[in-house]
C-alpha positions as CSV (number, residue, x, y, z in Angstrom):
1,X,0.0,0.1,-0.1
2,X,1.5,3.3,-0.9
3,X,1.0,6.2,1.6
4,X,0.8,10.1,0.4
5,X,1.8,12.8,2.7
6,X,-0.6,15.5,2.5
7,X,0.1,18.7,4.2
8,X,-2.7,21.5,6.1
9,X,-1.3,25.4,5.9
10,X,-4.6,26.7,8.4
11,X,-3.7,29.1,10.9
12,X,-7.3,28.2,12.8
13,X,-5.6,25.2,14.7
14,X,-9.3,23.8,15.8
15,X,-9.9,23.8,12.1
16,X,-7.2,22.1,10.8
17,X,-7.4,19.6,13.4
18,X,-11.1,19.0,12.0
19,X,-9.3,18.6,8.7
20,X,-6.7,16.5,9.9
21,X,-8.6,13.8,11.7
22,X,-11.2,13.8,8.5
23,X,-7.9,12.8,5.9
24,X,-7.0,10.5,8.3
25,X,-10.3,8.5,8.5
26,X,-7.6,6.9,4.9
27,X,-4.7,5.0,6.4
28,X,-2.6,6.0,3.5
29,X,-2.4,9.5,4.7
30,X,-0.1,10.8,6.2
31,X,-1.2,14.4,7.3
32,X,1.1,16.8,8.5
33,X,-0.3,20.4,10.0
34,X,1.3,23.7,9.7
35,X,0.1,26.8,11.1
36,X,2.1,29.6,8.8
37,X,3.2,30.1,4.9
38,X,7.2,30.2,6.5
39,X,6.4,27.3,8.9
40,X,5.5,25.3,5.8
41,X,7.8,26.7,3.6
42,X,10.7,25.9,5.6
43,X,9.8,22.1,5.7
44,X,10.7,20.9,2.6
45,X,7.8,21.6,0.0
46,X,8.9,19.2,-2.4
47,X,8.2,16.2,0.1
48,X,4.6,16.1,0.2
49,X,1.9,15.0,-2.3
50,X,-0.7,17.5,-1.8
51,X,-0.5,20.4,0.4
52,X,-4.7,22.1,1.2
53,X,-3.8,25.9,2.1
54,X,-5.9,28.7,3.7
55,X,-5.9,31.7,1.5
56,X,-5.7,34.4,4.7
57,X,-2.7,32.9,5.9
58,X,-1.0,35.6,9.0
59,X,2.4,35.4,7.4
60,X,1.9,36.2,3.4
61,X,-1.2,35.5,1.6
62,X,-2.4,31.9,-0.2
63,X,-2.1,33.7,-3.7
64,X,1.8,34.7,-2.5
65,X,2.7,31.0,-0.8
66,X,1.0,29.2,-4.9
67,X,3.7,31.1,-6.2
68,X,6.0,30.1,-3.7
69,X,5.4,26.6,-4.0
70,X,5.7,26.7,-7.7
71,X,9.2,27.9,-7.8
72,X,10.0,25.0,-5.7
73,X,7.8,21.9,-6.7
74,X,6.0,23.5,-10.0
75,X,4.0,19.9,-10.2
76,X,2.7,19.5,-6.9
77,X,-1.2,19.1,-5.9
78,X,-2.3,22.5,-4.2
79,X,-6.1,22.7,-2.4
80,X,-7.1,25.8,-1.6
81,X,-9.5,26.5,0.9
82,X,-11.3,30.0,1.5
83,X,-13.7,31.7,3.4
84,X,-15.0,33.2,0.6
85,X,-16.6,32.7,-2.8
86,X,-14.6,35.0,-5.0
87,X,-14.5,33.3,-8.4
88,X,-11.9,36.0,-10.0
89,X,-10.2,34.5,-7.0
90,X,-10.6,31.2,-8.0
91,X,-9.9,32.2,-11.5
92,X,-6.2,33.6,-10.8
93,X,-5.5,30.5,-8.3
94,X,-6.5,28.3,-11.3
95,X,-4.3,29.9,-13.4
96,X,-1.4,29.1,-11.5
97,X,-2.1,25.7,-11.8
98,X,-4.0,25.0,-8.5
99,X,-6.2,21.4,-8.2
100,X,-9.2,22.6,-6.8
101,X,-10.8,25.2,-5.1
102,X,-13.3,24.6,-2.1
103,X,-15.2,27.3,-0.2
104,X,-15.4,26.6,3.3
105,X,-18.8,25.7,4.3
106,X,-20.7,23.3,5.8
107,X,-19.6,20.5,2.8
108,X,-16.5,21.5,2.6
109,X,-14.7,18.4,4.7
110,X,-16.9,16.2,2.3
111,X,-15.9,18.1,-0.7
112,X,-12.1,17.6,0.8
113,X,-12.0,14.8,1.4
114,X,-12.8,14.2,-2.8
115,X,-10.6,16.3,-4.2
116,X,-7.7,14.8,-2.3
117,X,-8.8,11.9,-3.2
118,X,-8.5,12.5,-6.7
119,X,-5.6,13.9,-6.2
120,X,-3.2,10.9,-4.8
121,X,-4.9,9.0,-7.8
122,X,-3.2,11.8,-9.9
123,X,0.1,11.3,-8.1
124,X,-0.1,7.6,-8.4
125,X,-1.1,7.4,-12.2
126,X,2.3,10.2,-12.8
127,X,4.3,8.1,-10.7
128,X,4.1,5.1,-12.9
129,X,3.4,6.8,-16.3
130,X,7.0,7.5,-15.5
131,X,7.6,3.6,-14.3
132,X,6.6,3.0,-18.0
133,X,8.9,5.6,-19.8
134,X,11.8,4.5,-17.6
135,X,11.1,0.7,-18.7
136,X,10.3,1.7,-22.1
137,X,13.6,3.2,-22.7
138,X,15.3,-0.5,-22.3
139,X,13.8,-1.6,-25.2
140,X,16.1,-3.8,-27.2
141,X,18.1,-3.5,-24.5
142,X,17.9,-6.7,-22.3
143,X,20.9,-7.8,-23.3
144,X,22.0,-5.1,-21.0
145,X,20.0,-6.7,-18.0
146,X,20.8,-10.4,-18.8
147,X,24.5,-10.3,-19.0
148,X,26.1,-13.6,-20.7
149,X,27.5,-15.0,-24.0
150,X,27.7,-18.9,-23.0
151,X,25.6,-20.9,-25.5
152,X,22.9,-21.5,-22.7
153,X,21.9,-17.8,-22.5
154,X,22.4,-17.7,-26.0
155,X,19.7,-19.8,-26.4
156,X,17.1,-17.9,-24.0
157,X,18.1,-14.7,-26.2
158,X,16.3,-16.6,-29.3
159,X,13.2,-17.7,-27.4
160,X,12.8,-14.0,-25.9
161,X,13.0,-12.8,-29.5
162,X,10.7,-15.6,-30.7
163,X,8.3,-14.6,-28.0
164,X,8.4,-11.0,-28.3
165,X,7.2,-11.1,-31.7
166,X,3.7,-12.6,-31.2
167,X,0.7,-13.0,-28.4
168,X,1.6,-16.4,-27.3
169,X,1.4,-17.4,-23.4
170,X,4.6,-17.8,-21.5
171,X,6.4,-20.1,-19.4
172,X,9.7,-19.5,-17.5
173,X,11.2,-22.0,-15.5
174,X,14.1,-21.9,-13.8
175,X,15.8,-22.1,-10.7
176,X,15.6,-19.2,-8.0
177,X,17.4,-16.3,-8.4
178,X,18.2,-17.1,-12.1
179,X,16.5,-13.7,-13.2
180,X,13.0,-14.9,-14.3
181,X,11.6,-11.5,-13.6
182,X,14.3,-9.7,-16.3
183,X,13.1,-12.2,-18.7
184,X,9.5,-12.1,-18.5
185,X,10.1,-7.7,-18.6
186,X,13.0,-8.5,-22.1
187,X,9.5,-10.1,-23.5
188,X,6.7,-7.1,-22.4
189,X,9.2,-4.4,-23.3
190,X,10.0,-5.4,-26.7
191,X,7.2,-6.8,-27.6
192,X,4.2,-4.8,-29.3
193,X,2.3,-4.0,-25.9
194,X,5.9,-2.2,-24.8
195,X,3.5,0.8,-24.5
196,X,1.0,-1.0,-22.1
197,X,1.6,-1.7,-18.0
198,X,3.4,-4.6,-17.2
199,X,2.0,-5.7,-13.8
200,X,4.0,-8.6,-12.1
201,X,2.1,-10.8,-9.2
202,X,4.0,-13.0,-6.9
203,X,1.8,-15.7,-5.6
204,X,3.8,-16.7,-3.2
205,X,4.0,-13.5,-1.3
206,X,0.3,-12.6,-0.8
207,X,-1.5,-14.6,1.8
208,X,-4.3,-17.0,0.4
209,X,-7.1,-14.5,2.2
210,X,-6.0,-12.3,-0.2
211,X,-5.4,-13.3,-3.5
212,X,-8.9,-13.1,-4.8
213,X,-8.7,-9.9,-4.0
214,X,-6.2,-8.5,-5.0
215,X,-6.1,-10.1,-8.1
216,X,-10.0,-9.7,-8.8
217,X,-10.4,-6.9,-6.9
218,X,-13.4,-5.4,-5.3
219,X,-16.2,-3.2,-4.7
220,X,-16.5,-0.9,-1.6
221,X,-18.7,-2.7,1.1
222,X,-17.5,-6.3,-0.3
223,X,-15.9,-7.1,2.5
224,X,-14.5,-5.5,6.0
225,X,-11.9,-3.0,6.0
226,X,-12.6,-2.4,1.5
227,X,-13.8,1.3,2.1
228,X,-13.3,1.7,-1.7
229,X,-13.2,0.0,-4.7
230,X,-10.3,-1.2,-6.1
231,X,-9.3,-2.9,-9.3
232,X,-7.5,-5.9,-9.4
233,X,-4.2,-6.7,-11.4
234,X,-5.7,-8.7,-14.2
235,X,-7.8,-5.3,-14.6
236,X,-4.4,-3.2,-14.6
237,X,-2.6,-5.4,-16.9
238,X,-5.5,-3.8,-19.7
239,X,-3.6,-3.7,-23.0
240,X,0.1,-4.8,-21.4
241,X,1.3,-7.6,-19.9
242,X,0.7,-10.2,-16.9
243,X,3.2,-12.0,-15.1
244,X,2.2,-14.2,-12.5
245,X,5.5,-15.3,-11.0
246,X,5.8,-18.6,-8.0
247,X,1.8,-19.4,-9.9
248,X,2.9,-23.3,-8.7
249,X,2.4,-21.7,-5.0
250,X,-1.6,-20.9,-6.1
251,X,-3.7,-22.6,-3.8
252,X,-6.3,-25.0,-5.6
253,X,-9.8,-23.2,-5.3
254,X,-8.0,-20.2,-7.0
255,X,-6.7,-22.1,-9.7
256,X,-10.3,-22.8,-10.9
257,X,-11.5,-19.3,-10.5
258,X,-8.1,-18.4,-13.0
259,X,-9.0,-20.6,-15.4
260,X,-12.4,-19.5,-15.8
261,X,-11.2,-15.8,-16.0
262,X,-8.7,-17.0,-18.5
263,X,-11.0,-19.2,-20.6
264,X,-13.3,-16.0,-20.7
265,X,-11.0,-13.2,-20.4
266,X,-13.4,-11.4,-18.7
267,X,-13.5,-10.8,-14.8
268,X,-15.9,-9.8,-12.1
269,X,-14.9,-8.1,-8.8
270,X,-15.6,-9.2,-5.8
271,X,-18.9,-7.4,-4.4
272,X,-20.0,-7.0,-8.0
273,X,-22.3,-8.6,-10.5
274,X,-20.5,-6.6,-13.3
275,X,-18.5,-8.4,-15.8
276,X,-15.5,-6.6,-17.4
277,X,-13.5,-7.9,-20.2
278,X,-9.8,-8.3,-19.9
279,X,-7.0,-7.8,-22.6
280,X,-3.8,-8.9,-21.0
281,X,-0.3,-11.0,-23.0
282,X,0.1,-13.7,-19.9
283,X,3.8,-14.9,-18.8
284,X,3.9,-16.9,-15.9
285,X,7.4,-18.5,-14.0
286,X,7.8,-21.0,-11.6
287,X,10.9,-22.5,-10.1
288,X,9.1,-26.1,-9.7
289,X,8.3,-28.6,-12.2
290,X,4.5,-27.8,-13.3
291,X,3.9,-30.9,-14.5
292,X,5.5,-32.6,-11.4
293,X,3.1,-30.7,-9.6
294,X,0.3,-31.7,-11.7
295,X,1.0,-35.6,-11.5
296,X,1.6,-34.7,-7.4
297,X,-2.1,-33.2,-6.8
298,X,-0.7,-30.0,-6.4
299,X,-1.6,-27.8,-9.7
300,X,-4.6,-28.4,-11.8
301,X,-4.2,-30.1,-15.2
302,X,-6.8,-28.2,-16.7
303,X,-4.8,-25.1,-16.0
304,X,-1.3,-26.4,-16.9
305,X,-2.9,-26.9,-20.0
306,X,-4.5,-23.6,-20.4
307,X,-1.1,-22.3,-19.6
308,X,0.8,-24.4,-21.8
309,X,2.4,-22.3,-24.1
310,X,6.4,-21.5,-25.1
311,X,9.0,-22.6,-22.4
312,X,11.7,-20.4,-21.4
313,X,14.2,-22.8,-19.4
314,X,16.8,-20.9,-17.8
315,X,19.7,-22.5,-17.5
316,X,21.3,-22.0,-13.4
317,X,25.0,-20.7,-13.2
318,X,26.3,-23.6,-12.9
319,X,25.5,-24.4,-15.8
320,X,27.0,-21.5,-17.3
321,X,30.3,-21.2,-16.0
322,X,31.5,-18.9,-18.5
323,X,29.3,-16.5,-17.7
324,X,30.1,-15.9,-14.2
325,X,33.0,-13.2,-14.4
326,X,31.2,-11.1,-16.9
327,X,28.5,-10.9,-14.3
328,X,30.4,-10.2,-11.5
329,X,31.9,-7.5,-13.5
330,X,28.8,-5.8,-14.6
331,X,27.4,-6.0,-11.2
332,X,30.7,-4.4,-9.6
333,X,30.2,-1.4,-11.8
334,X,26.4,-1.3,-11.6
335,X,27.2,-1.2,-8.0
336,X,30.0,1.3,-8.1
337,X,28.0,3.8,-10.4
338,X,25.2,3.5,-8.0
339,X,27.0,4.4,-5.0
340,X,29.6,7.2,-6.7
341,X,32.4,4.9,-6.2
342,X,35.3,3.8,-8.6
343,X,35.1,0.2,-9.8
344,X,37.3,-2.2,-8.8
345,X,39.0,-5.6,-10.6
346,X,39.4,-9.1,-8.9
347,X,42.6,-10.5,-8.3
348,X,43.0,-13.7,-10.3
349,X,42.6,-16.0,-7.4
350,X,39.8,-13.6,-6.9
351,X,38.3,-14.9,-10.6
352,X,39.4,-18.4,-10.1
353,X,37.8,-18.9,-6.8
354,X,33.9,-17.3,-8.1
355,X,34.4,-19.6,-11.3
356,X,34.7,-23.0,-8.7
357,X,31.4,-21.6,-7.0
358,X,28.5,-23.6,-7.0
359,X,25.7,-20.3,-6.9
360,X,22.4,-22.8,-5.7
361,X,21.4,-19.4,-5.1
362,X,22.4,-18.5,-8.8
363,X,23.0,-15.0,-10.2
364,X,21.0,-13.3,-7.1
365,X,23.7,-14.7,-4.8
366,X,26.6,-14.0,-7.5
367,X,25.5,-10.2,-7.1
368,X,25.5,-10.3,-2.9
369,X,28.6,-11.9,-2.9
370,X,30.6,-9.5,-5.6
371,X,29.2,-6.4,-3.9
372,X,29.8,-7.7,-0.5
373,X,33.4,-8.1,-1.6
374,X,33.7,-4.6,-3.0
375,X,32.3,-3.3,0.3
376,X,34.9,-5.3,2.6
377,X,38.0,-5.3,0.1
378,X,40.4,-2.2,1.4
379,X,42.5,-2.4,-2.0
380,X,42.0,-1.2,-5.4
381,X,41.4,-5.5,-5.8
382,X,38.7,-7.3,-4.8
383,X,40.1,-10.6,-2.6
384,X,39.2,-14.2,-2.4
385,X,39.0,-13.2,1.7
386,X,36.9,-10.5,0.5
387,X,34.6,-13.0,-1.2
388,X,34.7,-15.1,1.6
389,X,32.1,-12.8,4.0
390,X,29.1,-13.8,1.9
391,X,29.8,-17.7,1.1
392,X,28.3,-20.4,3.1
393,X,25.0,-18.8,3.9
394,X,23.5,-21.2,1.4
395,X,24.4,-24.4,2.7
396,X,21.8,-23.4,5.5
397,X,18.8,-26.1,6.6
398,X,16.4,-24.1,5.2
399,X,18.0,-23.9,1.8
400,X,18.6,-27.2,1.2
401,X,14.8,-27.7,1.6
402,X,14.4,-25.4,-0.5
403,X,16.1,-26.5,-3.7
404,X,15.5,-29.7,-5.8
405,X,18.5,-31.5,-6.2
406,X,19.9,-34.9,-5.3
407,X,21.9,-35.5,-1.6
408,X,25.2,-36.1,-4.0
409,X,24.9,-32.9,-5.3
410,X,24.2,-31.4,-1.9
411,X,26.8,-33.7,-0.3
412,X,29.3,-32.2,-2.8
413,X,28.2,-28.5,-2.7
414,X,29.0,-28.5,1.6
415,X,32.8,-30.1,0.6
416,X,33.3,-27.6,-2.4
417,X,32.3,-24.9,0.3
418,X,34.8,-25.7,3.1
419,X,37.4,-26.7,0.5
420,X,37.3,-23.2,-0.5
421,X,37.0,-21.7,3.1
422,X,40.4,-23.5,3.5
423,X,41.7,-22.1,0.5
424,X,41.7,-25.6,-1.2
425,X,43.3,-27.4,1.9
426,X,42.1,-30.7,1.4
427,X,43.5,-31.8,5.1
428,X,42.1,-29.5,6.7
429,X,38.6,-29.7,5.0
430,X,38.7,-34.0,5.9
431,X,39.8,-33.2,9.5
432,X,36.6,-30.5,9.3
433,X,34.5,-33.6,7.5
434,X,35.5,-36.5,9.1
435,X,35.8,-38.1,5.6
436,X,38.7,-39.6,4.2
437,X,41.1,-37.4,1.7
438,X,41.4,-40.1,-0.7
439,X,37.6,-39.3,-1.1
440,X,37.8,-35.4,-1.5
441,X,40.3,-36.0,-4.4
442,X,38.3,-38.5,-5.8
443,X,35.6,-36.5,-6.0
444,X,37.8,-34.0,-7.8
445,X,39.1,-36.9,-10.5
446,X,35.8,-37.5,-11.3
447,X,35.1,-33.8,-11.9
448,X,32.2,-33.1,-9.0
449,X,34.9,-30.6,-7.0
450,X,37.8,-28.3,-8.1
451,X,41.0,-27.3,-6.3
452,X,42.4,-24.3,-7.4
């Protein structure tokens, strides 16, 4: 939920508290009171989203305050409250770009409530347009975000280009941290729908009881707490792309409802009987095997075949070893630029170290490791010990249970982690893990472990 900062400039303390009480009924509003124009101007006018002001202030007129505000923040939504209904004053203020003019009568509170609601909607839409423009600037630029030259990732690039040229549904598969949302955005912002919304929904992040209202929307009074109508994610994606991440986590009962909506391409908000037509391109993603989930009874077979389209499988980082250093250097340069610092190089030992890590957390894990290494480094080069600060956390129990690889692979990852921690000292590693040195050498010979 987005919070909006509302500033009230009013010299009548009783009336200002009444205004604050009324607006604070909306939990999305953070309301601040100011008793004079100068008090407000001294407190960063640019930090608020909506300003309400009285025309008759003790230190300057509302007109003068408006002119001062426009110099600091020309886009600020200003609502004027006046004790007099003067048409010529209202006209002059509207020329200055005020959002609304409200006369202080018995209906002023209600008028202000609706006017602020309209103003915050304008603010939200403006922010969405700015974000959309930023995304549109990335068109045809996905190779700058998805880094790699390996054959495995080049195959993904080829599929992105094929997907962008048509409207087919897409299923993106891949382990956690491989960049499934990046691929979904690459498809959208290179397609004919690139000028329309890209709406991403992480199904796993929404509580089970809220998924339906988030997806389908609701009318005011549909349930306790529904104080106003709200469109759902399916409506918000009108003309654009709906990206459902971790689709396998959706409850079976919700899967039935989603299937019906996808078949008819129309939705009914909670608390309403009105059918709303839908128009979006569907992209879903999961780190789980959907067909396997169907066989296990966790995913509906009919929904699976409804979703089935072009599949883009993102390879794990361990299957594209040649990309590791390319990606690491990309993250280092980006991190340095964002923090106003000079980029650093990796020492030859650090490069070897990175190339041999198993990366169960994939690209997301690599990013965390190299950024932490940058911070820990005290020289112009990032060394092994700088990188080792973040290595090893992937082997905790929770992460082990969340991954779907064999026990043998887990064992090998743990041994490899201890080898790296001990700077590839086989004797020390064998002693720590209470295994024979010959076991480690055998796994190295079989290509399952690496020594520097």
